[in-house]
C-alpha positions, 0 to 999 in steps of 0.5 A: 577409626578414621575413614580410608578415603585417600584424602584422610590417609597419608603416604609414609615415604622412606628412602632405603639403600641396602638397609632392608633388615631394618626396614623389615623390622620397622614396618610391623612396628609402624603399622601397629602404631598407625592402627592404634592411633586409628590412621590409614597410610600407604608406604612408599619405599624409595629403593636408592639403587640398592645392591641387595634386593629386598625379600619377604619385606612384608611377613604378615597382613598389615592393619593400617598400611593398605599399600606398600610400593617400592619405587626403584631408582636407576642408580644410587643418588644419595639419601637427600636426593632419594627423598626429593624424587620420592616427594616429586613422585607423590606430588604428581601421583598420589592423592592424600592428606599428607606425607611423613618422611622418615628413615628406615633404620628405626631412629625415627621412632614409629611411635612418633609418626601419629604425633607428627600427623596429630600435630599436622592436623592441629596446624590445620594442614598449614605448616610442615611439622618437623621433629626437633631432636631433643636427645641423640643416641649416637656415640661421642665421635659422631655427636662431636662431629655433628656439633661442629657442623652445626656451629659451622652452619650457623656461622655461615648461614645465620640459621641454627640446625635443629631438625633432620628428615623426620617430618610431616607435610600437607600434600599441597606443601609437598607439591609446592616443595617439588618445584623448589630446586634446592630440594635436590640438595637437601630436603630440610634446608629447601624448606627453610630456603623456600620460606615455607611455614613450619613447626618443630616438635621435640622428639628424642631419637630412637635406636637402630633396629638392625645392622650398623649406620652408614653415616661415617665421617665422609658421609657426614661431611657431604651431608653437611655441605649439601645442607650448607650449599642450599644457602650459598646466596646467603653465605656469599652476602654474609662473607661479602659484608664480613670481609668489607667490614674487616677491610674498612677496619684495617684501612682505618687502622692503617690510616692511623698507623701512618698518621703516627708514623709521619705525623708524630715523633713516636717510634713505631716498629719497622715491620708495622707499615709492611704488615699493615699493607699486607693485611689490607691486601689480604682483606681486599682479595677476600672481598673480591672472592666473596664478591665473585662467589655471590655473583657466581651463585646468582648467575647459577640461578639463571642457568636452568636448575634441576627441578624435582617436579619436572626432572625426577622421572629420569631416575625412576626405574620402576614402581612395584606394589609388593603388598595391598589389602586386596591381595 
């Protein structure tokens, strides 16, 4: 068995919004898997402004989870921001080897947590370890929407979406990440944007333990826009380059059309010149808008961004310890 020293234990961070039935089933499964692997951990539940109060969350003694705390937020801030607050809290208040971020519904399988921690140790605590989804279990509608989001994300940012929240990070990286303002928008995207080293481990997605998912189409769009917004500067530059290239191409074609129109005896349709002028005007507007977007993003970086490490306490209501091995 591993030592119970804090430096050799882990914090399991789980955001929850009213999904207590799933979490109640998840905790003993997670505890069993950690105990089987000889690991010690503390569970930190981020209550994201739930309307339902958790009751009887721990029904029996736990073997590997020494402490279970619930960090209650004043209001609902959303899944990604709840993770940001939890990581900032851990960075300031916890002493541990690393942090595992996972969802409460069981789709992040408890049996994969020791695998993430093992990969973290094999990387000598130098990289973030993310679960790369090899197979998803959602319905066809969600999978099609998710595929469209991934396509749009890659077109706009040049970065392929391969991971979600399920991951393990060394404590030192958690403390670095807590000073990354983009963490407030999207956890995994902030890791990429901050150029933190990471490793992907293929893992299938599990099935929900109880209830139904709250991830509807609107929530998926919001989640996708949050991820894309982290790369706003990259998107602005790519749009500017693309619109400039298209504008230059249109200008070359326009010069060719004018050369044919006035330099040769070849007949051109009457609308060709007008259509070309309209196209050039349209592309010029696209270039101007892309430039304004890029400048706006850069200006926003100088207006005092939200820093989770500094500002997270504004959202924290209380921290309740609902289980400890000494109880």
